[in-house]
Backbone bond lengths (Angstrom), bond angles and torsions (degrees), N, CA, C in turn:
res aa  C-N    CA-C-N  psi(-1)  N-CA   C-N-CA  omega(-1)  CA-C   N-CA-C  phi
1 M - - - 1.558 - - 1.528 106.79 -
2 A 1.234 122.62 148.41 1.476 128.50 -174.62 1.575 106.47 -75.38
3 E 1.323 113.55 152.31 1.477 120.27 178.60 1.583 108.64 -76.20
4 Q 1.236 109.68 149.81 1.499 112.04 178.37 1.516 110.40 -101.78
5 A 1.277 114.43 135.33 1.549 120.98 -178.58 1.558 110.39 -82.20
6 I 1.196 121.53 -28.11 1.398 122.84 -174.57 1.551 111.18 -82.35
7 K 1.323 119.69 157.03 1.432 126.58 -177.37 1.568 105.86 -81.57
8 P 1.408 109.70 144.96 1.572 112.68 178.47 1.415 109.13 -75.77
9 V 1.327 113.08 170.07 1.532 124.40 166.45 1.565 98.86 -107.95
10 I 1.253 110.00 145.84 1.465 119.41 174.14 1.545 113.96 -111.01
11 L 1.366 111.79 138.47 1.475 117.64 -173.90 1.496 104.92 -113.32
12 T 1.280 119.72 127.94 1.577 121.01 171.22 1.402 112.69 -95.49
13 T 1.190 125.06 130.54 1.515 129.21 -175.24 1.461 112.18 -78.05
14 G 1.306 124.36 -18.41 1.454 123.75 168.34 1.537 111.22 83.30
15 E 1.242 112.30 -144.76 1.606 119.99 177.78 1.566 107.47 -58.60
16 P 1.304 122.94 117.69 1.367 124.45 -174.76 1.595 113.07 -67.23
17 A 1.418 117.24 -27.07 1.363 119.59 176.69 1.452 114.47 -87.43
18 G 1.386 123.10 -2.16 1.361 124.19 172.11 1.525 115.98 -92.86
19 I 1.348 117.62 -155.63 1.432 116.36 -171.57 1.517 111.82 -97.09
20 G 1.427 118.23 9.15 1.432 117.16 172.75 1.533 116.18 -59.39
21 P 1.309 117.92 -45.61 1.584 116.01 175.99 1.450 105.75 -63.74
22 D 1.279 132.04 -39.75 1.491 131.66 -180.00 1.462 104.51 -55.16
23 L 1.316 119.58 -49.93 1.487 124.27 -174.27 1.606 109.76 -59.43
24 A 1.262 114.28 -49.73 1.502 124.78 173.82 1.399 115.24 -50.17
25 V 1.373 111.80 -45.27 1.496 113.84 -176.28 1.556 111.37 -76.62
26 M 1.281 114.21 -31.19 1.422 122.20 178.66 1.674 109.35 -66.11
27 L 1.316 108.38 -44.19 1.494 110.38 179.02 1.411 113.05 -68.13
28 A 1.230 120.40 -27.75 1.527 127.33 176.69 1.547 110.40 -64.33
29 Q 1.327 116.85 -17.55 1.503 115.02 176.76 1.541 114.85 -68.43
30 Q 1.307 112.03 -15.53 1.581 120.57 -177.64 1.466 106.33 -99.35
31 A 1.307 123.46 131.59 1.433 132.47 170.97 1.643 106.66 -57.52
32 Q 1.290 111.10 137.98 1.542 119.86 172.46 1.407 104.04 -111.34
33 D 1.364 117.49 99.59 1.522 120.31 -179.82 1.392 113.62 -88.93
34 D 1.290 116.77 -56.27 1.436 122.82 -168.86 1.572 113.67 -115.89
35 R 1.354 114.96 3.17 1.388 122.32 177.43 1.546 113.35 -127.58
36 P 1.206 122.59 71.23 1.478 130.23 -176.06 1.521 111.89 -41.67
37 L 1.284 118.62 127.37 1.529 122.09 179.34 1.568 104.39 -130.93
38 V 1.470 104.40 129.98 1.532 111.48 176.16 1.613 102.98 -112.51
39 V 1.297 115.19 139.73 1.342 124.16 178.54 1.510 112.50 -102.21
40 A 1.364 120.89 121.66 1.521 119.81 170.94 1.450 115.20 -94.01
41 G 1.190 118.79 110.30 1.510 121.54 -171.04 1.532 111.27 -165.60
42 N 1.382 113.71 -164.24 1.532 114.60 -178.68 1.531 104.49 -121.06
43 A 1.358 115.63 131.04 1.286 127.18 -175.03 1.471 113.87 -55.90
44 D 1.389 112.20 -47.84 1.525 114.84 179.65 1.618 114.89 -62.30
45 V 1.372 112.65 -38.34 1.419 118.40 -179.58 1.598 109.18 -67.73
46 L 1.221 118.59 -43.61 1.511 122.98 -177.45 1.630 109.42 -70.02
47 E 1.356 113.52 -40.99 1.539 111.61 174.73 1.560 112.87 -65.16
48 A 1.367 115.24 -38.14 1.426 115.90 -178.47 1.618 112.78 -63.60
49 R 1.423 109.01 -42.46 1.370 116.50 -174.36 1.551 109.48 -73.09
50 A 1.344 123.52 -30.79 1.372 126.67 169.11 1.552 111.98 -59.05
51 R 1.270 112.32 -43.67 1.483 113.24 -179.31 1.550 111.52 -66.48
52 R 1.279 112.17 -41.25 1.535 118.67 -179.34 1.496 107.22 -63.03
53 L 1.303 119.06 -34.33 1.561 118.76 -178.66 1.438 108.56 -90.32
54 G 1.288 123.24 -6.17 1.417 123.46 179.90 1.508 115.65 63.64
55 L 1.360 110.73 41.69 1.490 122.68 175.44 1.476 110.13 -118.09
56 P 1.344 112.10 141.69 1.508 119.59 172.40 1.527 115.86 -64.81
57 L 1.326 120.44 137.57 1.390 122.97 176.50 1.523 108.79 -149.30
58 R 1.412 106.94 127.55 1.531 111.59 174.95 1.509 105.99 -120.86
59 L 1.246 124.76 118.77 1.504 128.28 -175.39 1.503 106.44 -87.69
60 R 1.282 114.60 132.38 1.459 123.10 175.80 1.545 110.42 -118.23
61 P 1.295 122.98 115.67 1.474 119.76 177.31 1.492 117.40 -54.17
62 Y 1.279 116.39 132.26 1.493 122.76 -174.71 1.544 111.35 -75.01
63 S 1.198 119.42 124.98 1.528 118.94 172.59 1.551 106.76 -127.21
64 K 1.321 118.48 131.41 1.563 114.10 -179.33 1.456 110.69 -73.45
65 E 1.428 119.59 -10.99 1.398 119.24 -178.20 1.508 108.12 -85.38
66 H 1.271 119.84 -20.56 1.468 122.19 -178.76 1.522 114.40 -131.84
67 I 1.235 117.85 86.13 1.539 121.72 178.91 1.439 110.65 -102.57
68 A 1.376 116.43 107.64 1.474 118.78 -177.81 1.570 107.19 -116.49
69 P 1.270 120.66 159.65 1.415 126.47 172.71 1.425 116.04 -54.86
70 T 1.230 123.52 142.38 1.444 125.26 173.01 1.489 118.15 -103.74
71 A 1.297 114.50 139.78 1.581 118.73 177.75 1.427 110.62 -84.31
72 A 1.344 117.43 161.14 1.430 122.57 175.15 1.494 110.51 -46.40
73 G 1.340 121.25 135.98 1.300 124.34 -174.33 1.538 122.78 82.83
74 E 1.399 113.34 0.66 1.426 118.43 -179.47 1.467 111.59 -117.00
75 M 1.387 118.42 155.42 1.498 124.17 -176.04 1.536 103.31 -145.08
76 L 1.414 105.26 135.77 1.487 110.44 167.92 1.545 104.46 -91.25
77 L 1.330 114.10 129.10 1.519 122.40 -170.58 1.459 111.97 -116.67
78 R 1.341 114.23 131.47 1.485 121.62 165.87 1.540 99.68 -100.57
79 D 1.411 118.84 101.94 1.445 118.92 -168.07 1.596 105.09 -89.29
80 I 1.358 113.63 126.01 1.492 118.75 -177.98 1.685 100.97 -129.62
81 P 1.330 110.47 123.89 1.362 120.58 -179.97 1.573 121.22 -56.45
82 V 1.316 116.46 145.08 1.444 122.45 171.58 1.540 109.29 -99.10
83 A 1.316 124.38 146.37 1.349 129.31 179.86 1.581 116.71 -71.93
84 A 1.255 108.99 -34.10 1.543 123.23 -174.62 1.523 109.49 -138.23
85 S 1.425 113.14 151.10 1.320 117.56 172.53 1.466 119.26 -52.82
86 V 1.354 120.43 147.56 1.522 120.59 -170.89 1.610 104.03 -112.26
87 T 1.356 107.59 130.90 1.566 113.68 171.55 1.497 103.53 -116.87
88 P 1.395 119.55 127.16 1.456 122.48 -179.25 1.477 108.80 -53.97
89 G 1.385 115.26 131.93 1.435 121.60 172.62 1.600 113.24 85.30
90 V 1.256 114.69 2.57 1.539 118.98 178.28 1.373 113.61 -118.92
91 L 1.286 121.76 108.11 1.479 125.53 -176.22 1.479 107.56 -70.14
92 N 1.403 121.94 147.27 1.431 127.34 173.65 1.495 103.20 -140.43
93 P 1.359 117.34 122.97 1.433 120.81 176.09 1.447 114.75 -64.82
94 A 1.310 118.90 -23.36 1.544 121.72 176.42 1.547 109.91 -56.84
95 N 1.350 118.69 -26.20 1.423 118.84 -174.27 1.528 117.39 -99.47
96 A 1.464 108.48 8.58 1.472 115.50 176.41 1.474 110.11 -62.80
97 Q 1.310 125.89 -38.41 1.356 123.10 -174.57 1.562 109.52 -69.23
98 H 1.347 115.75 -29.11 1.518 117.34 176.29 1.537 108.13 -60.99
99 V 1.305 120.24 -42.34 1.455 121.41 -176.38 1.561 107.84 -64.71
100 L 1.276 120.27 -38.26 1.527 121.34 179.71 1.519 110.02 -70.31
101 A 1.394 115.23 -34.71 1.452 124.25 -178.62 1.520 106.81 -61.18
102 L 1.403 120.49 -44.77 1.423 124.78 -176.40 1.554 102.78 -64.50
103 L 1.329 122.82 -43.78 1.439 119.95 -171.34 1.633 107.58 -69.00
104 D 1.402 114.62 -38.94 1.462 117.21 -177.09 1.489 111.74 -63.49
105 D 1.367 114.13 -38.71 1.448 117.99 179.35 1.639 112.92 -65.11
106 A 1.378 109.36 -43.18 1.490 108.98 176.73 1.509 116.23 -66.23
107 I 1.393 111.59 -35.72 1.562 114.22 179.15 1.401 112.78 -73.55
108 D 1.325 120.69 -30.58 1.497 120.53 170.65 1.615 110.22 -65.97
109 G 1.181 118.61 -50.82 1.477 124.88 177.22 1.581 113.00 -53.48
110 C 1.267 114.95 -41.53 1.526 123.10 178.69 1.559 106.13 -65.55
111 Q 1.266 115.42 -52.31 1.414 117.80 -170.50 1.680 111.20 -72.26
112 S 1.294 115.87 -26.85 1.513 116.61 176.42 1.520 105.21 -86.33
113 G 1.266 125.69 0.55 1.446 119.77 171.92 1.640 110.62 91.55
114 E 1.378 120.26 1.31 1.377 126.35 -173.62 1.651 105.74 -68.81
115 Y 1.373 106.60 -45.15 1.526 112.72 -176.47 1.502 114.41 -104.62
116 A 1.208 128.03 151.54 1.482 125.06 -174.75 1.634 103.00 -88.72
117 A 1.335 120.41 -26.28 1.434 125.59 178.63 1.403 111.38 -175.30
118 M 1.395 112.99 165.26 1.502 115.38 -177.04 1.571 108.20 -122.38
119 V 1.282 120.17 145.55 1.441 130.59 179.20 1.470 104.64 -119.11
120 T 1.389 117.86 116.89 1.458 118.91 178.56 1.571 116.89 -96.78
121 G 1.270 117.34 133.06 1.452 120.51 172.53 1.548 110.04 -76.28
122 P 1.338 121.99 172.10 1.390 124.58 -176.70 1.559 111.65 -73.16
123 L 1.335 119.38 139.44 1.447 122.91 169.86 1.635 111.95 -119.74
124 H 1.297 111.42 178.73 1.493 112.63 -178.89 1.507 104.61 -121.61
125 K 1.332 112.29 115.37 1.571 116.52 -175.56 1.551 108.78 -68.11
126 G 1.361 114.80 -38.84 1.455 112.37 -176.25 1.535 114.78 -59.49
127 V 1.337 117.59 -45.37 1.571 119.59 177.69 1.418 111.68 -57.35
128 I 1.361 123.87 -40.94 1.449 124.18 173.66 1.350 114.78 -57.25
129 N 1.375 117.04 -46.55 1.536 120.55 176.02 1.441 109.71 -66.31
130 D 1.243 126.41 -36.23 1.394 126.58 -178.03 1.697 111.96 -72.77
131 A 1.379 110.34 -14.03 1.452 114.47 173.02 1.520 108.52 -86.69
132 G 1.250 118.32 2.86 1.526 120.56 179.12 1.462 118.97 89.36
133 M 1.382 114.09 13.73 1.513 122.87 -178.63 1.485 109.72 -110.04
134 A 1.296 122.56 111.58 1.507 122.76 179.25 1.521 106.97 -54.34
135 F 1.269 124.93 134.31 1.354 128.85 -176.63 1.478 111.14 -159.22
136 T 1.410 125.34 115.13 1.388 131.97 -179.18 1.466 110.91 -96.41
137 G 1.357 124.10 -29.80 1.474 122.40 -174.93 1.513 109.83 159.05
138 H 1.259 113.73 163.23 1.564 122.89 -179.68 1.575 104.65 -51.92
139 T 1.329 119.74 -52.93 1.391 126.48 -168.37 1.491 112.33 -56.89
140 E 1.364 113.47 -45.57 1.478 121.55 -179.11 1.564 111.93 -72.55
141 Y 1.234 116.08 -38.86 1.500 122.43 172.78 1.446 118.90 -60.20
142 L 1.455 113.67 -44.44 1.450 119.94 170.46 1.514 112.64 -59.21
143 A 1.235 114.59 -45.60 1.593 117.39 -178.71 1.447 108.23 -57.09
144 E 1.405 120.78 -49.71 1.306 123.35 -171.35 1.592 111.85 -64.11
145 K 1.316 109.49 -41.51 1.528 114.96 177.44 1.595 113.47 -66.36
146 T 1.285 111.99 -38.22 1.443 109.27 179.01 1.549 115.13 -101.20
147 E 1.249 117.14 13.61 1.588 122.73 177.45 1.509 108.94 51.20
148 A 1.401 118.75 56.06 1.398 117.35 -174.46 1.581 102.98 -136.40
149 W 1.315 115.89 169.07 1.343 122.15 176.17 1.676 111.59 -102.47
150 P 1.303 116.68 109.69 1.462 115.96 -170.78 1.447 112.47 -91.12
151 V 1.462 109.61 149.61 1.470 116.62 173.73 1.497 103.83 -128.32
152 M 1.248 112.39 127.61 1.548 119.82 178.99 1.524 111.65 -82.93
153 M 1.248 121.40 127.38 1.259 126.31 172.55 1.582 118.07 -132.50
154 L 1.298 119.91 127.06 1.438 120.28 -178.54 1.556 104.29 -107.37
155 A 1.337 116.77 142.58 1.466 118.95 179.66 1.522 111.98 -141.58
156 T 1.255 118.05 143.07 1.536 129.90 173.45 1.549 104.19 -136.39
157 P 1.277 113.29 151.87 1.421 116.75 178.79 1.456 118.39 -44.59
158 G 1.338 125.49 113.50 1.400 127.55 -175.89 1.583 114.35 100.32
159 L 1.356 118.48 -5.74 1.462 118.14 -171.49 1.462 107.19 -159.87
160 R 1.346 111.72 131.52 1.490 126.62 176.64 1.527 105.68 -127.85
161 V 1.278 110.57 129.43 1.697 118.24 179.47 1.551 102.12 -133.24
162 A 1.319 112.47 123.74 1.389 129.02 175.62 1.514 107.94 -109.25
163 L 1.377 119.12 156.35 1.447 122.85 -172.07 1.517 110.14 -124.10
164 V 1.262 122.84 135.74 1.427 124.97 165.97 1.522 113.29 -73.63
165 T 1.252 118.94 -40.81 1.466 123.79 179.56 1.547 104.39 -126.12
166 T 1.370 112.91 154.26 1.483 116.18 -172.06 1.460 106.34 -118.28
167 H 1.386 116.76 -105.93 1.527 122.75 -170.22 1.537 109.93 -89.16
168 L 1.375 116.19 67.26 1.526 118.65 175.98 1.459 107.43 -116.55
169 P 1.283 117.38 157.94 1.515 121.57 165.53 1.407 108.95 -60.76
170 L 1.262 119.17 153.34 1.437 121.87 179.02 1.475 113.64 -64.26
171 S 1.397 116.41 -33.58 1.417 117.10 -176.47 1.437 113.94 -74.93
172 A 1.388 118.50 -6.68 1.445 124.33 173.37 1.530 114.23 -94.53
173 V 1.222 123.92 -9.53 1.407 128.21 -170.13 1.466 111.39 -67.55
174 P 1.411 118.91 -45.92 1.581 115.77 -173.06 1.469 107.17 -57.79
175 A 1.416 119.26 -50.31 1.483 119.30 -173.39 1.507 109.93 -70.04
176 A 1.263 124.00 -14.37 1.410 123.01 177.58 1.553 117.21 -81.35
177 I 1.392 105.33 -14.15 1.575 109.32 -176.61 1.473 103.73 -97.87
178 T 1.429 109.35 92.54 1.454 115.63 -178.32 1.495 104.38 -105.63
179 P 1.439 118.07 163.05 1.571 113.75 175.23 1.538 113.79 -58.60
180 Q 1.379 115.38 -29.79 1.490 113.08 -169.68 1.615 103.56 -75.21
181 R 1.410 119.14 -38.96 1.450 119.48 -177.04 1.499 108.64 -66.32
182 L 1.450 118.20 -45.86 1.422 121.91 -176.78 1.493 111.48 -61.19
183 R 1.351 120.22 -42.25 1.388 128.95 -176.83 1.589 106.52 -63.70
184 T 1.343 114.86 -45.46 1.492 120.44 -177.79 1.570 110.26 -62.19
185 V 1.437 115.41 -47.99 1.328 120.09 -170.43 1.595 105.52 -69.59
186 C 1.267 120.26 -39.08 1.405 120.95 -177.18 1.528 110.32 -68.35
187 T 1.407 120.26 -36.30 1.334 120.76 178.20 1.505 112.70 -65.20
188 I 1.437 112.48 -46.11 1.602 113.62 175.77 1.396 110.81 -66.61
189 L 1.295 124.85 -30.11 1.588 119.73 176.39 1.560 105.48 -64.82
190 H 1.358 116.81 -53.75 1.425 114.02 -173.04 1.561 113.78 -60.58
191 E 1.372 115.17 -42.27 1.523 112.80 176.84 1.426 117.35 -65.58
192 S 1.375 117.60 -26.22 1.470 120.37 179.22 1.509 107.76 -74.21
193 L 1.359 117.44 -42.39 1.484 117.44 -179.19 1.438 110.61 -61.44
194 V 1.301 117.71 -30.43 1.574 120.10 -177.70 1.608 107.84 -77.71
195 T 1.348 114.66 -51.37 1.416 113.01 -174.26 1.392 122.05 -85.54
196 W 1.404 113.59 -31.67 1.488 122.38 177.84 1.489 118.26 -82.31
197 F 1.453 108.58 -37.83 1.353 116.72 -175.39 1.591 117.43 -106.48
198 G 1.289 110.67 -4.31 1.511 117.59 176.92 1.540 112.01 71.78
199 I 1.180 121.47 26.00 1.510 123.72 179.20 1.577 109.91 -102.70
200 A 1.296 109.81 109.89 1.524 122.57 -167.12 1.495 111.89 -61.91
201 N 1.401 120.61 -40.74 1.516 122.59 177.75 1.366 105.43 -146.78
202 P 1.427 116.46 79.56 1.489 123.87 179.17 1.548 117.62 -55.99
203 R 1.312 116.92 139.16 1.545 123.42 177.73 1.592 105.22 -106.14
204 V 1.326 120.98 113.82 1.375 129.59 -177.88 1.494 110.10 -111.63
205 L 1.379 110.13 127.43 1.534 113.78 171.63 1.541 109.38 -97.34
206 V 1.349 110.96 135.79 1.564 116.44 -174.61 1.613 108.62 -114.41
207 C 1.263 111.87 131.44 1.412 124.39 173.58 1.462 114.66 -72.62
208 G 1.348 121.81 128.61 1.510 118.81 159.98 1.417 115.22 -61.54
209 L 1.340 112.34 164.28 1.563 110.33 -179.15 1.569 112.08 -86.65
210 N 1.321 111.25 -36.89 1.530 117.71 -178.85 1.549 112.58 -89.61
211 P 1.421 109.23 166.00 1.518 111.19 171.48 1.487 113.95 -51.34
212 H 1.283 117.85 144.71 1.616 119.19 176.79 1.480 111.36 51.29
213 A 1.374 111.58 34.56 1.501 116.07 -179.50 1.566 116.57 47.86
214 G 1.369 112.66 33.87 1.424 121.89 175.70 1.605 113.67 90.09
215 E 1.298 115.07 -12.61 1.469 125.03 178.49 1.604 107.48 44.60
216 N 1.367 114.92 65.71 1.415 117.30 177.55 1.459 119.48 58.00
217 G 1.331 113.80 32.23 1.446 116.94 178.74 1.603 115.79 92.23
218 H 1.336 116.39 -14.49 1.474 119.58 -179.20 1.566 115.11 -72.99
219 M 1.314 113.12 -20.47 1.524 117.39 176.85 1.409 111.62 -122.14
220 G 1.400 120.24 33.36 1.384 122.37 178.99 1.528 109.82 126.71
221 R 1.461 118.30 150.28 1.329 123.44 -173.19 1.570 110.33 -110.68
222 E 1.296 123.69 -1.56 1.361 121.91 -179.07 1.588 118.29 -55.38
223 E 1.380 109.72 -38.02 1.540 114.83 177.69 1.484 108.82 -63.47
224 I 1.298 123.82 -44.53 1.462 128.69 -179.72 1.461 111.56 -71.51
225 D 1.368 126.03 -46.64 1.367 131.34 -175.86 1.490 115.31 -74.48
226 V 1.177 115.70 -43.21 1.513 121.71 -173.13 1.480 117.44 -118.70
227 I 1.374 121.15 -53.47 1.402 121.39 -170.32 1.502 110.78 -73.99
228 T 1.126 127.46 -46.00 1.481 125.13 -172.57 1.695 107.37 -73.70
229 P 1.187 120.83 -41.34 1.389 120.32 174.85 1.625 117.20 -54.52
230 V 1.318 111.10 -41.37 1.439 121.40 178.34 1.598 106.78 -69.21
231 L 1.293 117.39 -49.35 1.492 117.99 178.30 1.464 112.14 -59.68
232 D 1.387 116.13 -33.46 1.434 118.08 178.69 1.560 114.13 -62.98
233 E 1.313 107.54 -42.90 1.546 116.69 173.68 1.548 113.86 -51.70
234 L 1.233 107.39 -47.02 1.583 117.50 -176.40 1.504 111.84 -75.83
235 R 1.178 118.75 -29.99 1.487 123.79 172.33 1.431 112.12 -66.25
236 E 1.456 114.39 -46.27 1.400 117.70 175.84 1.655 121.43 -63.55
237 A 1.443 101.82 -15.07 1.476 109.98 172.96 1.638 116.19 -92.58
238 G 1.332 111.19 11.51 1.458 123.75 177.27 1.495 114.02 83.69
239 M 1.289 118.54 14.05 1.497 120.39 173.13 1.548 114.45 -84.09
240 Q 1.321 115.66 152.81 1.517 117.76 -179.35 1.515 110.56 -100.20
241 W 1.309 113.84 88.19 1.542 118.10 173.79 1.540 109.45 -110.71
242 V 1.314 115.05 126.43 1.378 121.81 -176.33 1.500 110.77 -110.16
243 G 1.413 116.25 123.62 1.490 116.83 -179.88 1.499 114.32 129.92
244 P 1.316 120.44 -167.62 1.547 120.95 8.07 1.442 109.83 -77.01
245 L 1.454 110.75 147.32 1.443 122.54 -178.44 1.443 110.63 -114.89
246 P 1.424 117.42 151.91 1.479 113.58 170.40 1.457 117.60 -66.92
247 A 1.266 112.03 128.82 1.468 124.86 -174.22 1.513 114.17 -48.58
248 D 1.352 112.05 -36.78 1.435 113.40 -171.16 1.520 116.36 -76.60
249 T 1.386 112.98 -15.68 1.410 115.11 174.51 1.601 112.40 -115.91
250 L 1.204 116.99 -8.72 1.396 121.50 176.96 1.671 110.88 -58.59
251 Y 1.291 113.63 -43.96 1.394 121.26 -176.32 1.623 110.85 -84.77
252 T 1.218 115.96 44.72 1.398 119.51 175.37 1.633 112.08 -116.22
253 E 1.271 122.56 154.64 1.436 124.04 -172.36 1.626 108.16 -56.00
254 H 1.313 113.62 -35.32 1.600 113.16 -176.90 1.472 108.29 -58.22
255 H 1.310 117.16 -44.28 1.555 119.01 -172.66 1.708 105.17 -84.40
256 L 1.218 118.59 -40.82 1.570 115.91 -172.01 1.390 112.67 -74.67
257 K 1.342 126.56 -15.23 1.467 127.82 -174.63 1.520 113.02 -54.06
258 N 1.355 110.35 -36.06 1.562 121.51 -172.66 1.447 110.66 -106.96
259 A 1.259 125.45 5.71 1.394 129.03 -173.65 1.625 114.51 -101.14
260 D 1.350 116.55 138.91 1.408 119.74 177.90 1.539 112.81 -93.15
261 A 1.338 114.58 -17.98 1.419 120.11 174.75 1.644 107.20 -170.01
262 T 1.343 109.36 169.55 1.561 115.88 173.47 1.490 107.78 -127.30
263 L 1.382 112.82 159.66 1.456 116.89 -176.80 1.589 101.47 -128.02
264 A 1.345 111.79 121.88 1.491 115.01 178.34 1.568 108.71 -109.50
265 M 1.297 115.32 149.41 1.504 119.10 -174.86 1.431 109.58 -75.74
266 F 1.343 127.02 -29.89 1.410 126.22 -177.15 1.566 110.91 -147.66
267 H 1.395 111.57 166.33 1.540 116.96 -164.75 1.575 109.98 -54.30
268 D 1.393 116.47 -50.96 1.412 119.35 -172.43 1.457 120.80 -83.08
269 Q 1.402 109.80 4.16 1.446 115.76 175.98 1.568 113.66 -83.05
270 G 1.190 111.15 -41.29 1.548 114.72 -179.86 1.516 117.73 -102.31
271 L 1.396 111.93 -32.92 1.490 115.96 -173.77 1.508 118.40 -62.61
272 P 1.331 117.82 -43.43 1.501 120.55 173.16 1.477 113.11 -50.47
273 V 1.320 119.08 -38.38 1.419 120.12 -178.98 1.578 107.58 -68.95
274 L 1.171 117.31 -46.00 1.536 127.02 -177.86 1.459 108.50 -56.47
275 K 1.431 114.89 -50.83 1.492 118.88 -171.68 1.502 105.17 -76.76
276 H 1.294 125.61 -33.46 1.529 123.63 169.23 1.468 110.95 -54.78
277 A 1.362 115.84 -44.46 1.481 115.23 -175.41 1.480 111.55 -77.38
278 G 1.235 122.25 -30.10 1.502 120.31 -176.03 1.460 118.73 -143.22
279 F 1.264 118.98 31.32 1.529 121.27 179.10 1.484 109.61 -60.06
280 G 1.434 118.43 123.67 1.361 130.20 -178.74 1.492 112.23 93.94
281 K 1.406 116.00 -10.96 1.458 120.25 170.19 1.609 105.47 -133.05
282 A 1.346 115.66 47.46 1.528 118.43 175.29 1.597 104.19 -131.47
283 V 1.342 114.21 161.73 1.360 127.57 -179.00 1.486 110.32 -134.62
284 N 1.399 113.13 146.50 1.361 120.77 174.08 1.464 110.83 -107.39
285 I 1.346 114.98 123.36 1.462 123.86 -178.09 1.512 114.75 -112.48
286 T 1.244 124.18 131.79 1.464 130.26 179.51 1.594 103.38 -97.33
287 L 1.362 112.03 105.39 1.446 115.98 173.26 1.547 108.09 -82.22
288 G 1.353 120.08 173.74 1.443 127.58 167.51 1.579 112.64 77.74
289 L 1.284 117.35 3.91 1.464 120.58 -177.06 1.593 105.04 -96.79
290 P 1.330 115.74 157.98 1.457 116.91 169.38 1.449 117.97 -75.04
291 I 1.416 112.59 -5.53 1.540 119.86 177.94 1.551 112.96 -127.26
292 I 1.180 116.63 160.24 1.451 118.57 -178.74 1.664 107.13 -91.31
293 R 1.315 102.66 135.80 1.488 107.97 177.89 1.504 107.78 -147.24
294 T 1.416 117.66 127.71 1.418 123.58 172.41 1.520 104.73 -123.62
295 S 1.311 111.99 167.74 1.545 121.73 -179.15 1.487 108.71 -153.84
296 V 1.395 107.79 165.06 1.473 113.21 173.49 1.526 111.22 -72.75
297 D 1.305 114.88 169.88 1.530 119.02 -170.48 1.467 108.28 -107.69
298 H 1.351 119.02 28.08 1.621 119.67 -176.98 1.521 102.72 -148.59
299 G 1.359 109.92 177.22 1.454 118.55 -170.54 1.599 108.91 -98.84
300 T 1.325 112.55 -157.99 1.370 119.20 -173.16 1.618 113.73 -78.76
301 A 1.313 117.47 -19.53 1.446 121.98 179.40 1.547 116.79 43.52
302 L 1.298 106.87 53.84 1.702 117.62 -175.05 1.444 106.72 -44.48
303 D 1.296 119.77 -49.58 1.587 121.86 -174.75 1.412 113.65 -59.71
304 L 1.413 118.74 -17.90 1.556 118.22 173.98 1.488 115.18 -109.81
305 A 1.308 120.18 12.28 1.408 121.22 178.35 1.518 111.23 -71.34
306 G 1.258 116.23 123.00 1.556 123.92 -175.13 1.416 119.20 78.84
307 S 1.413 114.93 8.76 1.454 118.49 -173.91 1.503 112.63 -91.08
308 G 1.341 115.27 -22.58 1.459 117.75 -174.96 1.556 116.85 79.00
309 R 1.388 110.91 7.05 1.553 119.34 -177.15 1.542 110.05 -103.12
310 I 1.350 119.70 32.45 1.422 116.40 -177.77 1.508 109.88 -117.10
311 N 1.412 107.87 160.52 1.643 115.60 179.91 1.553 100.81 -103.94
312 S 1.295 111.14 131.66 1.456 124.77 179.67 1.547 109.64 -99.18
313 G 1.354 115.56 11.40 1.551 118.75 -176.02 1.467 113.71 -64.80
314 S 1.389 119.84 -33.48 1.359 120.95 -177.94 1.626 114.44 -71.67
315 L 1.298 110.28 -37.65 1.513 117.10 177.09 1.538 107.77 -70.34
316 A 1.293 116.92 -37.58 1.481 114.25 179.99 1.536 112.39 -64.64
317 Y 1.416 114.52 -38.40 1.435 114.22 176.80 1.489 113.25 -74.96
318 A 1.421 120.79 -31.68 1.396 120.09 178.74 1.611 105.83 -60.13
319 L 1.370 116.62 -41.45 1.424 115.27 179.43 1.444 113.13 -66.57
320 D 1.315 118.88 -41.93 1.526 118.58 175.45 1.496 111.31 -54.29
321 V 1.364 119.02 -48.56 1.382 120.85 -178.40 1.457 113.96 -66.82
322 A 1.299 123.77 -33.04 1.508 129.50 176.30 1.547 104.32 -57.22
323 H 1.331 112.94 -49.66 1.585 113.07 -173.15 1.563 110.90 -75.26
324 E 1.378 113.93 -27.18 1.474 112.68 178.05 1.561 110.73 -74.76
325 L 1.369 118.26 -36.55 1.507 122.00 175.98 1.538 110.99 -61.65
326 A 1.442 108.24 -39.54 1.538 110.53 -175.70 1.521 106.78 -68.03
327 A 1.212 117.45 -42.27 1.517 124.24 -174.96 1.540 106.38 -63.47
328 N 1.318 118.44 -47.63 1.489 118.28 177.67 1.528 115.27 -65.17
329 R 1.339 114.11 -36.34 1.478 115.48 174.81 1.523 114.23 -63.54
330 Q 1.341 111.68 -34.37 1.530 116.96 -173.41 1.640 105.17 -66.76
331 H 1.332 112.62 -30.99 1.449 116.45 -170.79 1.531 114.48 -97.24
332 T 1.422 115.70 9.19 1.427 120.25 179.90 1.481 112.44 -104.98
C-alpha cells in the first residue's frame, strides 16, 4: 500500500472499562484510505473487546516513519500499557494513570507536529480523582498541558454552542463571569470561527446569565454591569455579537437561522439544547489551544461496555470534524 503524505489524527480510547475501546474497534471496521488514523490504547484491552463484540481486529504497531492506509478490520496502534486487568463496566483506579498517559502521548504528538489533531474517547473523572489525581475534565487538563486558555464548544449540524464557564458549580458561575474572562472567550471564539471554520465575519448570539437576560436589572445586574459593556467593545471593533438575549428564546429557529454560533454563560444553559438537537451526531471541540482537539459528546456508558449496543455516530462525526479543522488550519 502507498505511503500517506498527510499527518494522521490520533484517537485516545479513554477509560478502558468504558465504551471507548468498543468505539475504536467499531471504527476499525472501516478502511482508512486517505485519512490515516492512529489509536492510542492498550492492545490486550482492544483485542479482548473485539472478541467480545465478535468483530475482526488486526493490530499494526504505529510508526511515524511508515504510515500506510488500513484495511477494514485493521488498526494502527500506539500501545500504552494498563496497570491492572480490565473488566468492561468495572472501574479500577489502578488504571487512572493509563488514561492520563493516553492524553499525554496525544498532546505531545500534536504539539510536535506528528499528529494533525487528536480525538478523545470518553473518560471517567471520578475514578481519576479516586486514584488521588486532581482532575476536572479533558478541557482543563489540555489547557494546563498546553498553557492555553480553553473554550469549550459543542457542535452538531446547524448549531454551535460555546461556553463562557464549563465545569463549575452553579453557585460559582456569576462571580466567574468577569469582563476579562468574557472578553477572552469571545475573542477566542471569534478567531476560531474565522481560522478553523472559515467564516469571514461570524455572527454570534450571546445568552444573558439571568432569566429574561436580567429584565433591565430586575432579575440581576450581570447583563448590565459585565456582559453588555464587553459586547459593546467587541461590536465597536467590527465584530457581530448579538445580545445578551434571553436564553429561553435565543435557541429558537427565528434567532438561530442567521447565526454562526451561540455563546452560553454556563454548562447547562446551552448544552441541553445542543444535545437534544444532535445527541449521537455532535462533537465537543476545544477552542483556544495550540492543537486541534475534538471529542465525543457522551460519557463512558459503563453499562453498555462490551455489549455491542452502542452508537458510534458521535465518534465518526468527531473524527470528520478533526480532519476538517486540520485542513482548514493548514490553508489559513
